[in-house]
C-alpha positions in Angstrom: 3.1 4.3 2.2 -0.5 3.6 1.1 0.1 3.9 -3.1 -0.5 0.9 -5.4 -0.1 1.5 -9.2 -1.7 -1.0 -11.6 1.0 -0.8 -14.1 2.6 -4.2 -15.0 0.9 -5.0 -18.3 -2.7 -4.8 -16.9 -5.6 -3.9 -19.2 -7.8 -1.3 -17.7 -10.8 -2.3 -19.9 -10.6 -5.8 -18.6 -10.4 -4.7 -15.0 -13.4 -2.3 -15.3 -15.5 -5.1 -16.8 -15.0 -7.5 -13.9 -18.2 -8.3 -12.0 -18.9 -8.5 -8.3 -17.9 -11.7 -6.4 -20.0 -13.0 -3.6 -18.4 -13.9 -0.3 -19.3 -16.1 2.6 -21.1 -15.6 5.9 -20.9 -12.2 7.6 -17.8 -11.5 9.8 -19.1 -8.2 11.0 -20.4 -7.2 14.4 -23.4 -5.2 15.5 -23.0 -1.7 16.9 -21.7 -1.8 20.5 -20.6 -5.4 20.3 -17.1 -6.6 20.8 -15.3 -7.4 17.5 -12.0 -9.2 16.8 -9.2 -7.9 14.6 -10.1 -7.7 11.0 -8.7 -7.2 7.5 -10.4 -5.0 5.0 -9.6 -6.2 1.4 -10.2 -3.7 -1.4 -11.2 -5.4 -4.8 -10.6 -3.3 -7.8 -12.7 -5.3 -10.2 -15.9 -5.7 -8.1 -15.9 -2.3 -6.5 -16.1 -3.8 -3.0 -14.4 -4.2 0.3 -14.5 -7.6 2.0 -14.0 -7.7 5.8 -12.2 -10.8 7.1 -12.3 -11.8 10.7 -8.7 -12.7 11.4 -9.4 -15.1 14.3 -11.1 -17.6 12.0 -10.2 -16.2 8.5 -13.9 -15.9 7.8 -15.0 -13.4 5.0 -17.9 -11.2 5.6 -20.4 -9.8 3.1 -18.8 -7.5 0.6 -19.3 -3.8 1.2 -20.1 -1.8 -2.0 -17.9 1.3 -2.6 -17.2 3.3 -5.7 -15.8 2.3 -9.1 -12.3 0.8 -9.4 -11.2 1.2 -5.7 -7.4 1.1 -5.4 -6.3 2.1 -1.8 -7.4 2.3 1.8 -6.5 3.9 5.1 -7.9 3.4 8.6 -8.1 5.7 11.6 -5.7 4.7 14.4 -8.7 3.7 16.6 -9.9 1.4 13.9 -13.4 2.9 13.8 -13.4 4.2 10.2 -11.9 3.0 6.9 -11.5 5.3 3.9 -11.5 3.7 0.5 -10.1 5.5 -2.6 -12.3 5.0 -5.7 -10.1 5.8 -8.8 -13.0 5.5 -11.2 -15.5 7.6 -9.3 -13.3 10.5 -8.1 -14.5 9.8 -4.6 -13.5 8.4 -1.2 -15.9 6.1 0.7 -15.9 6.1 4.5 -16.9 2.9 6.2 -17.8 2.5 9.9 -16.1 -0.7 10.8 -18.4 -1.5 13.7 -21.3 -2.0 11.3 -19.6 -2.4 7.9 -21.9 0.3 6.5 -20.5 2.9 4.1 -21.2 6.6 4.5 -21.8 9.1 1.8 -18.9 9.2 -0.7 -16.7 12.2 -0.5 -15.8 14.0 -3.7 -12.1 14.6 -4.3 -10.0 15.2 -7.5 -9.6 13.3 -10.8 -8.3 9.7 -10.6 -7.6 9.5 -6.9 -4.8 7.0 -6.4 -3.2 6.9 -3.0 -4.1 7.8 0.6 -2.4 8.3 4.0 -3.7 9.0 7.5 -2.1 11.4 10.0 -0.9 9.6 13.2 -3.6 11.4 15.3 -6.3 10.2 12.9 -7.7 13.7 12.4 -6.9 14.1 8.7 -6.6 11.8 5.7 -4.8 13.0 2.6 -5.8 11.8 -0.9 -3.5 11.9 -3.9 -5.4 12.9 -7.1 -3.2 11.5 -9.9 -5.3 13.1 -12.7 -5.6 16.5 -11.0 -2.1 17.0 -9.7 -3.5 17.7 -6.3 -3.9 16.4 -2.8 -7.2 16.6 -1.0 -7.3 16.8 2.8 -10.3 15.3 4.5 -11.1 16.0 8.2 -12.2 12.7 9.7 -14.4 14.4 12.3 -16.7 15.8 9.6 -15.7 13.8 6.5 -15.6 17.1 4.6 -12.9 17.7 2.0 -10.7 20.7 2.3 -9.2 22.9 -0.4 -7.1 20.8 -2.9 -3.4 21.4 -2.6 -1.4 21.7 -5.8 1.6 19.4 -6.1 3.6 18.1 -9.1 2.6 16.3 -12.2 1.1 12.8 -12.0 1.5 12.4 -8.2 1.7 8.6 -7.5 2.5 8.0 -3.8 2.2 9.6 -0.4 3.7 9.2 3.1 3.4 11.1 6.3 6.2 11.6 8.8 5.7 9.9 12.2 5.3 13.2 14.0 2.4 14.0 11.6 3.8 17.4 10.7 4.7 16.7 7.0 3.0 15.0 4.1 5.4 13.8 1.3 4.0 13.4 -2.2 6.1 11.6 -4.9 5.4 13.2 -8.3 6.0 10.7 -11.1 5.7 13.3 -13.9 7.8 16.0 -12.3 10.8 14.1 -10.9 10.1 15.6 -7.4 8.8 15.2 -4.0 6.4 17.8 -2.6 6.3 18.4 1.2 3.1 19.7 2.7 2.8 21.2 6.2 -0.2 19.6 7.9 -0.6 22.6 10.2 -1.0 25.0 7.3 -2.0 22.8 4.4 0.6 24.7 2.3 2.9 22.9 -0.2 6.5 23.9 0.2 9.0 24.0 -2.7 9.4 20.6 -4.3 12.5 18.6 -3.6 14.0 17.9 -7.1 15.4 14.4 -7.7 17.2 15.2 -11.0 16.6 14.9 -14.7 15.1 11.7 -16.0 13.6 10.6 -12.7 10.2 9.0 -12.3 9.4 8.6 -8.6 6.9 5.9 -8.0 7.0 5.2 -4.2 8.2 6.9 -1.0 8.8 5.6 2.6 9.9 7.4 5.7 12.2 6.1 8.4 10.8 5.5 11.9 12.7 8.5 13.3 11.2 10.8 10.7 14.6 12.2 9.6 14.8 10.7 6.1 12.7 9.5 3.3 13.6 7.1 0.5 12.1 7.5 -2.9 11.9 4.8 -5.6 12.8 6.1 -9.0 11.8 4.1 -12.1 13.5 6.4 -14.5 17.1 6.1 -13.1 16.6 2.6 -11.6 17.5 3.9 -8.2 16.5 4.9 -4.7 17.1 8.4 -3.6 17.6 9.3 0.1 16.0 12.6 1.1 17.1 14.6 4.2 13.8 15.8 5.7 15.6 18.3 8.0 17.3 20.2 5.1 14.8 18.9 2.5 17.6 18.0 0.1 18.0 14.9 -2.1 21.1 12.8 -1.6 23.2 10.6 -3.9 21.2 8.1 -5.9 21.6 4.4 -4.8 21.5 2.1 -7.8 19.2 -0.8 -7.6 17.7 -3.2 -10.3 15.9 -2.6 -13.5 12.5 -0.9 -13.0 12.2 -0.7 -9.2 8.6 -0.6 -7.9 8.3 -1.6 -4.2 9.9 -0.3 -1.0 9.8 -1.0 2.7 11.8 0.1 5.7 12.6 -2.3 8.6 11.0 -1.5 12.0 14.3 -0.4 13.5 15.0 1.9 10.5 18.3 0.3 9.7 17.4 -1.3 6.3 15.6 -0.3 3.2 14.4 -3.0 0.8 13.6 -2.0 -2.8 12.1 -4.5 -5.2 12.8 -4.3 -9.0 10.2 -5.9 -11.2 12.3 -6.4 -14.3 15.5 -7.5 -12.5 13.6 -9.9 -10.2 15.7 -8.7 -7.3 15.5 -6.9 -4.0 18.2 -4.5 -3.0 19.0 -4.2 0.7 20.2 -0.7 1.5 21.9 0.3 4.8 20.4 3.6 6.1 23.6 4.2 8.1 25.7 4.5 4.9 23.1 4.8 2.1 24.8 2.0 0.2 23.5 -1.3 -1.1 24.4 -4.3 1.1 22.8 -7.1 -0.9 21.2 -7.7 -4.2 18.9 -10.7 -3.5 17.4 -12.8 -6.2 13.6 -13.4 -5.6 10.8 -14.4 -7.9 9.5 -12.8 -11.1 8.1 -9.3 -10.8 8.3 -8.4 -7.1 5.5 -5.9 -6.4 5.3 -5.6 -2.6 7.4 -6.0 0.5 6.6 -6.2 4.2 8.7 -6.8 7.2 7.7 -9.1 10.1 7.1 -7.3 13.4 10.6 -8.2 14.8 12.3 -7.0 11.6 14.2 -10.3 11.2 12.4 -11.3 8.0 11.2 -9.5 5.0 8.4 -11.0 2.8 8.5 -10.2 -0.9 5.5 -10.7 -3.2 6.3 -12.0 -6.7 3.4 -11.4 -9.0 4.4 -13.6 -12.0 6.0 -16.4 -10.0 2.9 -16.7 -7.9 5.0 -16.8 -4.7 6.2 -14.9 -1.6 9.9 -15.0 -0.9 11.0 -14.7 2.8 14.4 -13.0 3.2 16.4 -13.3 6.5 17.6 -9.7 7.1 20.7 -10.6 9.0 22.2 -12.6 6.1 20.3 -11.3 3.1 19.5 -14.9 2.2 16.3 -15.8 0.4 14.3 -18.7 1.8 12.0 -21.2 0.1 9.3 -19.5 -2.0 5.8 -19.8 -0.5 2.9 -20.4 -3.0 0.3 -17.7 -2.8 -2.4 -17.7 -5.5 -2.4 -17.0 -9.3 -1.0 -13.5 -9.2 -0.2 -12.2 -5.7 0.1 -8.4 -5.6 -0.1 -7.0 -2.1 0.8 -8.1 1.4 -0.1 -6.9 4.9 0.8 -8.1 8.4 -1.9 -8.9 11.0 -2.0 -6.6 14.1 -0.5 -9.4 16.2 2.3 -10.0 13.7 1.6 -13.7 13.5 0.1 -13.9 10.0 0.8 -12.2 6.6 -2.1 -11.8 4.3 -1.4 -11.8 0.5 -3.9 -10.5 -2.0 -4.2 -12.5 -5.3 -4.8 -9.9 -7.9 -4.6 -12.6 -10.6 -3.8 -13.8 -14.1 0.0 -14.0 -14.7 -0.2 -17.6 -15.8 -3.9 -17.8 -16.6 -5.6 -16.2 -19.6 -5.1 -12.4 -19.7 -7.8 -10.8 -17.7 -8.5 -13.8 -15.5 -9.2 -12.2 -12.1 -7.8 -13.3 -8.8 -10.4 -13.4 -5.9 -8.6 -14.7 -2.9 -6.4 -13.7 0.0 -3.8 -16.2 1.2 -2.9 -16.2 4.9 0.8 -17.2 5.7 1.8 -18.2 9.2 4.9 -16.3 10.1 6.2 -18.9 12.6 6.5 -21.6 9.9 6.3 -19.7 6.6 3.4 -21.9 5.5 0.3 -20.8 3.6 -3.2 -21.6 4.8 -6.5 -22.0 3.0 -7.2 -19.0 0.7 -10.1 -16.7 1.7 -12.5 -15.7 -1.0 -12.9 -12.0 -1.6 -13.9 -9.8 -4.6 -12.4 -9.6 -8.1 -8.9 -8.2 -8.4 -8.0 -7.6 -4.7 -5.4 -4.8 -4.7 -5.1 -3.4 -1.2 -5.4 -4.6 2.4 -5.8 -2.6 5.6 -5.7 -4.1 9.1 -8.2 -3.1 11.8 -7.4 -3.8 15.5 -9.8 -5.6 17.8 -12.6 -3.4 19.1 -13.5 -4.1 22.8 -17.1 -4.0 24.0 
């Protein structure tokens, strides 16, 4: 749910060399004061998190975290954000009331993805370089014993009941279930020869997971009751992104080389539509009512709205130089699109903005300036006095 892999022809040396980018006036609030809903934007190149006050789309002062941050998760009460620093081997907790980071928590090598349990008591960090998952108790911010999973774990999701963590192992062609009560990894669910799982999503009822496989250009349904993989569903060339509709009836999988989104019915596990979108779709998000899906097209510099009932793509929405990630505001009225940068600029030219899109009209608003190479966004609900 919370994995984002920087893989589509990006140069790591260029990203690591990017400098910090200053932002505008503070959007934070003092301790004990009421605070409106916010977005926390993680910037890979500048090693910062920029808070944005959603009521005014005002950016706050950047919060310094570790090297090459790539992912973020927030406790359900919105009080603490956890930022994964892939270049530091750490996770940085941030108190959202003050915007002040706490001491970094040491995890494994090349931490890459993160997910929070529904009760907010534990956050799980995928360590791509170590082949492990590190649990962190949010009450103490202390890491637990690393849990061994498969090779090159890339993505993580947690079932809605909070009982099971699912880790997609890109190098093992498998998904590892972990019991949250015991912290023990069960036998891996094998997806078959030649599979490269890159993303995983769980249905709202918690009965099934859907795994994106770049090796076989498919999506594999997994029965979470029997823990068995079903028949592969063929999608486009090099699938990358996945999202499940709020009602659990549709799975949308974006394929970066085919420039398509495949709509899959969860009732039949068959493809209903293959929908042409822009070049290199990298992220998908559904609107709160589930009627529209929004697809981020990195190379086309657009977001494509798709009407779920018909499978028809709407007019592309312009969204920066190289849009990469999308997140919906807590009230569901605005989508925020992170501009990672450089598809049609000189290689290595960073993006440094987030574009708000009004859902009611599918129109973009003035971009908000953030740090270099924004790669992940987390929403934080309003905090009453």
